C-alpha positions as CSV (number, residue, x, y, z in Angstrom):
1,X,-11.2,13.3,-4.1
2,X,-10.2,15.7,-6.8
3,X,-9.8,14.1,-10.2
4,X,-11.5,10.8,-9.5
5,X,-14.9,10.0,-10.7
6,X,-17.6,8.5,-8.4
7,X,-19.1,5.2,-9.7
8,X,-22.8,5.2,-10.4
9,X,-24.4,4.6,-7.0
10,X,-27.7,3.3,-8.6
11,X,-26.2,-0.1,-9.4
12,X,-27.9,-2.4,-6.9
13,X,-26.8,-5.6,-5.5
14,X,-29.2,-8.5,-5.2
15,X,-29.2,-9.7,-1.6
16,X,-31.3,-12.6,-0.3
17,X,-30.8,-13.8,3.3
18,X,-33.7,-16.2,3.9
19,X,-34.6,-19.9,3.1
20,X,-35.3,-20.0,-0.6
21,X,-35.8,-22.7,-3.3
22,X,-32.8,-22.7,-5.5
23,X,-34.7,-24.0,-8.5
24,X,-36.9,-21.0,-8.5
25,X,-34.0,-18.6,-8.3
26,X,-31.8,-20.3,-10.9
27,X,-33.1,-18.4,-14.0
28,X,-32.1,-15.1,-12.4
29,X,-28.6,-15.9,-11.3
30,X,-25.6,-15.4,-13.5
31,X,-22.8,-17.0,-11.5
32,X,-23.2,-19.1,-8.3
33,X,-21.3,-22.1,-6.9
34,X,-23.2,-24.2,-4.4
35,X,-21.3,-26.8,-2.3
36,X,-24.4,-28.7,-1.2
37,X,-26.9,-31.3,-2.5
38,X,-29.9,-29.7,-0.8
39,X,-32.4,-27.8,-2.9
40,X,-33.8,-25.7,-0.1
41,X,-31.4,-24.0,2.4
42,X,-30.5,-20.6,4.0
43,X,-28.7,-18.6,1.3
44,X,-27.1,-15.2,0.9
45,X,-26.5,-14.2,-2.7
46,X,-24.7,-11.1,-3.8
47,X,-24.8,-10.4,-7.6
48,X,-21.3,-8.9,-8.1
49,X,-21.6,-8.5,-11.8
50,X,-22.3,-4.8,-11.5
51,X,-20.4,-4.1,-8.3
52,X,-17.2,-2.1,-8.8
53,X,-14.1,-3.1,-6.9
54,X,-13.3,-1.1,-3.8
55,X,-9.6,-0.1,-4.2
56,X,-7.4,1.5,-1.6
57,X,-4.5,3.6,-2.7
58,X,-2.1,6.2,-1.3
59,X,-2.9,9.7,-2.7
60,X,0.6,10.6,-3.8
61,X,2.3,11.1,-7.1
62,X,2.6,7.3,-7.6
63,X,-1.2,7.2,-7.9
64,X,-1.2,9.1,-11.2
65,X,-1.6,6.0,-13.5
66,X,-4.6,4.9,-11.4
67,X,-6.2,8.3,-12.1
68,X,-5.5,7.9,-15.8
69,X,-6.9,4.4,-15.8
70,X,-10.2,5.7,-14.5
71,X,-10.3,9.0,-16.5
72,X,-9.3,7.7,-19.9
73,X,-10.0,4.0,-19.9
74,X,-13.1,3.5,-17.8
75,X,-11.7,1.8,-14.7
76,X,-14.9,0.9,-12.8
77,X,-13.9,1.2,-9.1
78,X,-14.6,3.0,-5.9
79,X,-11.2,4.6,-5.1
80,X,-10.5,5.2,-1.5
81,X,-7.5,7.3,-0.5
82,X,-5.4,6.1,2.5
83,X,-3.0,9.0,3.3
84,X,-1.5,7.1,6.3
85,X,-0.4,4.3,4.0
86,X,-0.2,0.6,3.7
87,X,-0.8,-0.3,7.4
88,X,-4.2,1.4,7.2
89,X,-5.1,-0.5,4.1
90,X,-4.2,-3.8,5.8
91,X,-6.7,-3.0,8.5
92,X,-9.3,-2.1,5.9
93,X,-8.8,-5.3,4.0
94,X,-9.2,-7.4,7.1
95,X,-12.3,-5.5,8.0
96,X,-13.7,-6.2,4.5
97,X,-13.9,-2.5,3.7
98,X,-11.9,-2.7,0.5
99,X,-11.2,-5.4,-2.1
100,X,-7.9,-4.3,-3.5
101,X,-4.9,-2.4,-2.0
102,X,-2.1,-0.7,-3.8
103,X,0.7,-0.1,-1.4
104,X,4.3,-0.7,-0.3
105,X,5.9,-4.1,-0.7
106,X,7.5,-4.2,2.8
107,X,4.2,-3.3,4.5
108,X,2.2,-6.0,2.7
109,X,4.8,-8.7,3.3
110,X,5.4,-7.8,6.9
111,X,1.6,-7.9,7.5
112,X,1.4,-11.5,6.2
113,X,4.7,-12.8,7.8
114,X,3.9,-11.9,11.4
115,X,3.7,-14.8,13.8
116,X,0.4,-13.6,15.2
117,X,-1.2,-13.5,11.8
118,X,-5.0,-13.3,12.2
119,X,-7.0,-15.9,10.2
120,X,-5.9,-16.3,6.6
121,X,-4.3,-12.8,6.7
122,X,-7.1,-11.2,4.7
123,X,-5.2,-10.7,1.4
124,X,-2.6,-12.0,-1.0
125,X,-0.1,-10.4,-3.4
126,X,-1.4,-10.5,-6.9
127,X,0.4,-7.7,-8.9
128,X,3.4,-5.4,-9.2
129,X,2.6,-1.6,-9.5
130,X,6.1,0.0,-9.4
131,X,9.4,-1.7,-10.6
132,X,11.8,0.8,-9.0
133,X,12.9,0.9,-5.3
134,X,11.5,3.7,-3.1
135,X,13.8,6.4,-1.7
136,X,12.8,7.0,2.0
137,X,14.1,10.4,3.2
138,X,15.1,10.4,6.9
139,X,13.8,13.7,8.5
140,X,14.0,15.6,11.7
141,X,12.8,18.9,13.0
142,X,14.2,22.2,11.6
143,X,15.5,23.2,15.1
144,X,17.0,19.9,16.3
145,X,20.7,20.7,16.4
146,X,21.5,17.6,18.5
147,X,20.6,15.5,15.5
148,X,23.5,15.8,13.1
149,X,23.6,12.4,11.3
150,X,21.9,9.1,11.0
151,X,24.1,7.8,13.8
152,X,22.5,10.5,16.0
153,X,19.1,8.7,15.7
154,X,20.2,5.5,17.5
155,X,18.1,5.0,20.6
156,X,15.8,7.9,19.7
157,X,12.1,8.1,19.1
158,X,11.0,7.1,15.6
159,X,7.7,8.5,14.3
160,X,5.6,6.0,12.3
161,X,2.3,6.2,10.6
162,X,1.1,2.9,12.1
163,X,2.7,-0.2,13.6
164,X,3.3,-2.5,10.6
165,X,3.4,0.3,8.1
166,X,6.2,0.9,5.7
167,X,7.5,3.7,7.8
168,X,7.7,1.3,10.8
169,X,9.2,-1.6,8.9
170,X,11.9,0.5,7.3
171,X,13.0,1.7,10.7
172,X,14.2,-1.8,11.4
173,X,15.8,-2.1,8.0
174,X,17.7,1.1,8.7
175,X,18.8,-0.2,12.1
176,X,20.0,-3.5,10.6
177,X,22.0,-1.7,7.9
178,X,23.7,0.4,10.5
179,X,24.5,-2.4,12.9
180,X,22.1,-1.4,15.7
181,X,20.5,-4.8,16.1
182,X,22.1,-7.5,18.1
183,X,20.7,-10.7,19.9
184,X,19.9,-9.7,23.5
185,X,20.9,-6.1,22.9
186,X,18.8,-3.0,23.5
187,X,16.1,-2.1,20.9
188,X,17.4,0.3,18.2
189,X,14.8,3.0,19.2
190,X,13.4,4.0,22.5
191,X,9.9,4.3,21.2
192,X,7.8,3.9,18.0
193,X,5.5,7.0,18.1
194,X,2.3,6.3,16.1
195,X,1.3,9.5,14.4
196,X,-1.0,8.3,11.5
197,X,-0.4,11.2,9.0
198,X,2.4,12.9,7.2
199,X,1.4,16.2,8.7
200,X,1.5,14.8,12.3
201,X,4.9,13.3,11.6
202,X,6.2,16.7,10.6
203,X,4.7,18.4,13.6
204,X,6.1,15.7,16.0
205,X,9.7,16.1,15.0
206,X,9.5,19.8,15.5
207,X,7.8,19.5,18.9
208,X,10.1,16.8,20.2
209,X,7.4,14.2,20.4
210,X,9.5,12.2,17.9
211,X,13.1,12.5,16.9
212,X,12.8,11.5,13.3
213,X,10.6,9.8,10.7
214,X,10.9,8.4,7.2
215,X,8.7,9.1,4.2
216,X,9.1,9.1,0.5
217,X,11.6,11.7,-0.6
218,X,9.6,13.7,-3.2
219,X,6.6,13.9,-0.9
220,X,8.8,15.6,1.7
221,X,10.8,17.7,-0.7
222,X,8.7,20.9,-0.6
223,X,8.9,20.8,3.3
224,X,12.7,20.6,3.1
225,X,12.7,23.5,0.8
226,X,10.4,25.6,3.0
227,X,12.6,24.8,6.1
228,X,9.8,23.1,8.0
229,X,11.8,19.9,8.4
230,X,15.4,18.9,7.8
231,X,16.7,16.0,5.8
232,X,19.2,13.8,7.7
233,X,19.8,11.1,5.2
234,X,18.1,8.5,3.0
235,X,17.5,4.7,2.6
236,X,16.4,2.8,-0.4
237,X,14.2,-0.3,-0.3
238,X,16.2,-3.3,-1.5
239,X,13.2,-4.4,-3.5
240,X,10.7,-3.0,-6.1
241,X,8.5,-0.7,-4.1
242,X,4.8,-1.1,-4.7
243,X,2.6,-4.2,-5.0
244,X,-1.1,-4.9,-5.6
245,X,-3.0,-7.1,-3.2
246,X,-6.4,-8.7,-3.3
247,X,-8.8,-9.7,-0.5
248,X,-9.0,-13.4,0.1
249,X,-12.8,-12.9,0.0
250,X,-12.6,-12.3,-3.8
251,X,-13.4,-15.5,-5.7
252,X,-10.6,-17.1,-7.7
253,X,-10.7,-15.9,-11.3
254,X,-12.8,-12.8,-10.5
255,X,-13.1,-11.1,-13.9
256,X,-13.1,-7.7,-12.2
257,X,-9.5,-8.3,-11.1
258,X,-8.3,-9.2,-14.5
259,X,-10.1,-6.1,-15.9
260,X,-8.3,-4.0,-13.2
261,X,-4.9,-5.2,-14.4
262,X,-5.8,-4.4,-18.0
263,X,-7.0,-0.9,-17.1
264,X,-3.9,-0.2,-14.9
265,X,-1.6,-1.4,-17.8
266,X,-3.4,1.1,-20.1
267,X,-3.1,3.9,-17.4
268,X,0.6,3.2,-17.1
269,X,1.1,3.3,-20.9
270,X,-0.8,6.6,-20.9
271,X,1.4,7.9,-18.1
272,X,4.6,7.0,-20.0
273,X,3.3,8.6,-23.3
274,X,1.8,11.7,-21.8
275,X,4.3,13.0,-19.2
276,X,3.2,16.6,-19.5
277,X,-0.3,15.6,-18.6
278,X,1.2,13.7,-15.6
279,X,3.1,16.7,-14.4
280,X,0.0,19.0,-14.7
281,X,-2.1,16.5,-12.7
282,X,0.6,16.0,-10.0
283,X,1.3,19.6,-9.4
284,X,-2.4,20.7,-9.6
285,X,-4.1,18.0,-7.6
286,X,-1.4,16.6,-5.3
287,X,1.1,18.3,-2.9
288,X,4.1,18.7,-5.3
289,X,5.8,21.5,-7.2
290,X,6.1,21.2,-10.9
291,X,9.9,21.0,-10.6
292,X,9.7,18.1,-8.1
293,X,7.1,16.3,-10.3
294,X,9.5,16.5,-13.3
295,X,12.4,15.3,-11.2
296,X,10.4,12.4,-9.8
297,X,9.5,11.3,-13.4
298,X,13.2,10.7,-14.0
299,X,13.4,8.2,-11.1
300,X,10.3,6.0,-11.4
301,X,9.5,3.0,-13.6
302,X,6.1,1.3,-13.8
303,X,5.8,-2.2,-15.2
304,X,4.3,-2.7,-18.7
305,X,2.2,-5.6,-17.2
306,X,1.0,-5.2,-13.6
307,X,-0.3,-8.8,-13.1
308,X,2.0,-11.1,-11.1
309,X,4.7,-10.9,-8.5
310,X,8.2,-12.3,-8.8
311,X,8.8,-15.0,-6.2
312,X,12.4,-13.9,-5.7
313,X,11.2,-10.4,-4.7
314,X,9.0,-11.8,-1.9
315,X,11.7,-14.2,-0.8
316,X,14.3,-11.4,-0.7
317,X,12.1,-9.1,1.2
318,X,11.2,-11.8,3.8
319,X,14.9,-12.7,4.3
320,X,15.8,-9.0,4.9
321,X,12.8,-8.5,7.3
322,X,13.8,-11.6,9.2
323,X,17.4,-10.4,9.5
324,X,16.1,-7.0,10.6
325,X,14.0,-8.6,13.3
326,X,10.6,-7.6,11.8
327,X,9.7,-11.2,11.0
328,X,10.7,-14.4,12.9
329,X,12.1,-17.3,10.8
330,X,9.7,-20.3,10.8
331,X,6.8,-18.2,12.1
332,X,3.9,-16.6,10.2
333,X,3.1,-17.2,6.5
334,X,5.9,-18.4,4.3
335,X,6.9,-16.4,1.3
336,X,5.5,-18.9,-1.3
337,X,2.0,-18.7,0.3
338,X,1.8,-14.9,0.1
339,X,1.4,-14.8,-3.7
340,X,-1.5,-16.0,-5.9
C-alpha cells in the first residue's frame, strides 16, 4: 500500500517440528518456556525475536499516526489494510492471520460478547487508539425520494460491511435510540444486506439493493459533495471510537507489543505536531479532499498513551449493546474479561 514500508522478508524464523533433545538446543534458544519435565519430546519452536507483528488496520484518515510511526520511528510491522473494517479483522485474528487489530470499539466488544463466542474469542482489548467518538453518517441513494428522514428507514434494508462489524452493530444502536426495538416486536430492519466494501454500499443504496447504510462521516463526505449518495442524518458512538486488540496467541509480556505502544505514541505525537504533513498524506494517499482532511483534524483526538483500556468504557459499551439487543445479558464474555 502506498506510503507503508515492507519489512525485510529475509528475516527467517527457526522452526523445528520433530523429536529433539532440548539440552542440545538450549544454547541456541533465546526465550522458551517448557511445561514438562521430559528432556526429549516433540517440539515446535518459533524464534519470534526477529518476527515483526502482523497488524490489521482500516486504511482511512485515522490510520495516519500508524503511517508516521513506521515512516519516522521505525515501527517494525507487517501492516495489512482491511477496507471492510473491524468484522474482517476479527475473522483474521481468529484465523491467526494477524496478531494485532486497530478497529472500532463496538465491533471488538460485540465480537467478544456474543453468546456463541468461539473458543477463547481469539483476541483481547489492550489499548486505546482514538479518544473521541465516531460520527457515523447515515446515507441513502441520490435518487431515493421515498427516504426523507431517519424515521423513513424503519423496517428498511440496512447495508452492512459484515455481520458483527461496526456498521452492523450501530444499526441496532440507531434503532434503540429511535424506539424501534421492543420485546416480541418486529425487527427494526427487514434485512441486513452484507456488502463488504464502502464502494459496494454506495452502489447498493442507488440500485435499491439496500435502503441505507452508515459509515464514518468524512470518508463519505466527497460522495455527498459529488451527489453520488445523500446524507439522511448522523449518529455518534456513545464511547471512544477506536481500540487496539491483541491475539490471545501472543505470549503475556511480549516485548513487541510494548514496542508497538511506544511507536504509536510517537506517531501520534508527530501527528499532533505536524498537521500540515498529516493533511498532505491524507489528501495524497487516501480518499479525502484537502478541505475535508483539515476539517477532520478539528474533530479528532488521539491519546498521548495508547496502552490500556478504561474499564468503564467497556462496561458502558456492553450495557448499551445489551439494551440494543446486540448482546444478551448473562451470555458471552463479561466486560471485565475482555481487557488485559
